[in-house]
N, C-alpha and C positions, 0 to 999 in steps of 0.2 A: 570501590571506585576504580574504574579503569583509567589509565593515563591516556588522554587523547589530545590532539592538537586541532585547533579550529583556524581555518583560513577565512577571514572576513574580506569579501570582494565588493568593492565600491566602483561601479562604472559611472564615469562622469562626463558630462558634456555641458560646458558653459554654466557652471554652478558656483561661480566665485562668491556669491552671496551666502551660500550655505555650507560649502565643503569643509571649512574648518570647524564648524559646529558639529558636523557628523564625526569628524576625526577626534575631536575633543571628547565627545560622548563615548566613543570606543576606548579612548585612553582612560577615562574615568571609570568605566565599567569593567575593565579588563585586568585590574590589579590582581596579581597572583595567578593569572591564567597563563596557559601555554597557547599562544595564538600568534598570528601574523595578520597584517592588514595589507591588502593589495589594492592600490588605487589605479584603475585603468582609465587613462585619458583617451577619449574617443574623438580626437581632433578639435579640442576646445580652442576657441579663438579669443577668449577673455583671459583673465589672470589666474584661472584655476590651477594650471600647471605650476606656476611660480608659488602660489599659496601652499600647495601640497608640499613642495620641496622646502619651503621656509618652515612649515610646521615640522617636517622631519628633522631639519637642522636644529630647531628649537627644543626638540624632545628626543635626544639621541638614544634614549632607552626604549622608545616606542617602536615596535617592530613593523615599521611602515616601508613599503616598497612602491615606487612610482614606475609604471610602465605605460607605454603608448601603443594604441591599436589604431593603425591607419585606415583599415577597412571600416567604412562608416556604417554604424548600426549597433543597437544595443545587444543583439544576439552575438555579433562578432566580438564585442567587448567582453561580454560574459564568458564566452568560450575561451577568450584569451586569458581571462582570470582563472578559469579552470586549468588551463595549460601551465600557468605560472604557480599555482597553489601547491603547497607542500603538506597541507593538513589532512587529517583523517576525515574531517567534515568541512564542507564548504558552505559558508553563510553568505547570502546576497542581501545587501542593503541598498536602497536608493540613495542618491547623493543629496537628498533633502529629507532623510529620515534620521531622526535624533534618538539614540538609544536611551531607554529608561534606566533608572538606577539599578546597578548590579547586573545589567543585561548579559554581558559575556560570562560573568561568574555563574549566573543562574543557568545559562545555556550549557556551559561546560559541565556543571554538576548533573544536569539531566541527561546529557548525552553520554556521560561517563558512568552513569548508574548501572548496576549489574542486574536489573530486573529482566525478566524473560522477554518482555515486549520491547525488543531492541528497536530504536528509532533509525530509520533509513532516510526519511524525508519529513520535513515539517514546515509549518508556517506559524508565525507569531501574531499577537494582537497588534493592530495598527489603529492609532487614534489620530484623526485629522486635527491639525493645528492651524486654524484659520488665521492667516497672517495679518489681515487688514480689517478685521471686524468680525461680526457674528456669522454663523453659518448661513448659506443662501436659503431663501424661502422654499426653494424646490426640494431641499434635502429631506429625504424620508427613509424609511427602512429599505425601500426597494431601489434607492438611488445612491446609497452610501458607498457602493463599490466604485462609483464614478469618481470619487475623491480618494480612492484606495483605502477606505476604511474597512476594518475587519474586527469584529467582536463576536465571538461565539460563546461568551460566558466566562466564568471563573474557573471551570474545571477542564483538565486536559481531556481531549477526546479525539476521535478520528474524523477526518474529512470524508464524508460518505457520499455515495451517489456521484453526481457531477460537480460537487463542491471541491474547491482546491484553494491553496494559499494565494496570496497576492505578492507580487514581486518585490515590494518595498521591504519585505521582511520574510525571507524564506531560506531553506537550506536543504542540503542533500549529503549523504555519505558519499565518499569517493567510490566505494564499491557499487552503489546504486547507479551513479552516472556512468561508470564503466559498463554496466550491464544494459542500461536503457538509452545511452547516447546523450548528446549535448543539445543545446538550443538550436532550433531550425533557423538558419540565417536568412531564409526567405520571409520570415515573419519578424515582427517586433519593430520598435520605433527606430527611426533613423533621422538624425539632424533636426529633431524637433517635430516631426510629424506625429500623428496620433494612432499609428498602426499598433497592433498588439498580437495576442493569441499565442506567442511563443511559449509563455508559461503554461497556458492551458494545454498546448500540444505536448509538452514534456510531462506534465503531471498525468495526463490521460495515458501516455505510454507507460508510466510507472504503474498506474492502476491496472492496466492491461496485463502487466507481468506479475501482478499479485502483491505489489508493495503497499503497505499501509502508510498513510500520510497523517502525521499527528498535528493537532492544534496545541500550541504551547502558550497559554495565556500569560504566564509570568515573564515571558521574553517579549517585552512590549517596546514599541517605538512610537514616537510622535512624527507624523508626516506633514511637512509644511505645505499648506494649500494657499497660494497667493490669490489675490482678487481676480486675476485673469482666468482662474479655473472655476469661478463661481458664476460666470455669465451664461446667458442663453446661447451666445455664439460658441462658447466652449462646448456646451452640450451638443450643439449641431456638429461641430468638427469631431468631437469624440465619438458620436454615433456613427459618423461616416467612417472613421478609422476602424471601429468595431466591425461594421458591415464588410468593409474591404478585407479585413484580416480574416474574418470567418469564411468569406468567399474563397480566398486563397488557400486557407487551411483545409477546407472541406473538399475543394476540387482536387487538392493534392493527395488526399487520402481516400477519395472515392465515396465520401459521405455527403455530397452536396445536396442531393435530393432529400435525404433524410433531414438535413439542416433546414431546408425550405419548409418541410412539414413542421419542424419544431418552431420555426418562426411564426407559423400560423397559430400554434398553441400559445406562444408568447403574446401574440396579439389578443387572443381571448382573455388572457390574464390581465393584460394592460387595460383593456376596456372595462373589466370588472373593477380594477383599481381606480380608473378614471372616474367612474360614477360614484365609487365609494368615497373618494376624496372630495368630490363635489358635494356630497351629502353632509360631510363633516366640515364644510366651508374652508377647504384648502384648495382653491382652484389653481393656484400656481403649481402645486405638486401634480395635480391632475393633468394640466396642460403640458408640463415638461416631460412627464412619462410618455405621453403620446408623441411629443416632438422627438424624443430619443428613439422610440420604437420605429417611427416613420423613417428617420435617418438611417437606422441600421438596415431596415428592409430595402430601402432604395439602393443603397450601395451593395448590399448582398446580391441583389438581382442584376443591377446594371453594371457593376464593377466600376462606378464612377463616384 
């Protein structure tokens, strides 16, 4: 086993309801590990900052640092976390993602193993935790990513093709980020909007340089999903954010026309699924998949 240090980076914006649960889960899962936790506050206006500082004071042996990033946006906050980190590996967790039992211990053991297939980037399993009741009726295999769910099975494997981890539970070696760069600050969420694509952009850069990205099923988190993320209105707003993000990303790297073609392919798949779910008497799934695709296409083309 190699001796390594992990920097766990949590970027937070107005998450007073969850932030202490996330910190407690890291504290519980990190006993005996060499790690640090960096909480990056991106201009929260609630009590998040006070709660983080109170947690640090109540647990003096917990290696927690609080920093502020005044430039608004998740990518700015993540890049600030990278600048502050001292570890060999950088773990990113959402501020409403609760670590499973032994999370940091399992991660450190895997990253420190001496096998030949060294890990430079990874993503872990993410299970949605619906806060206010059952899963929405529209949830299916093809819409699980809308609630940041990720489950590729029980065995470790590589993210192949266009597949990549989800930001609620992902990580990189320091060397990998030094080689491929950081998060694109023109992309990603900012002050509650639903923009994205900054993770996709970075992982595609990694793949272009030949880095393998590993799926680590034992490093699991539960991701809290409030009722507000289960509504059709959320699906509409999320689809708009995806479309705008993809337009910005692809116009920036010169692949916009290729992305328009792939959108046509996605429509073909969506229509097949639409009729398939109608046949098995799941009309809500059918209608919501079309609603989402229409929203993405509209914003991808119009920029609105």
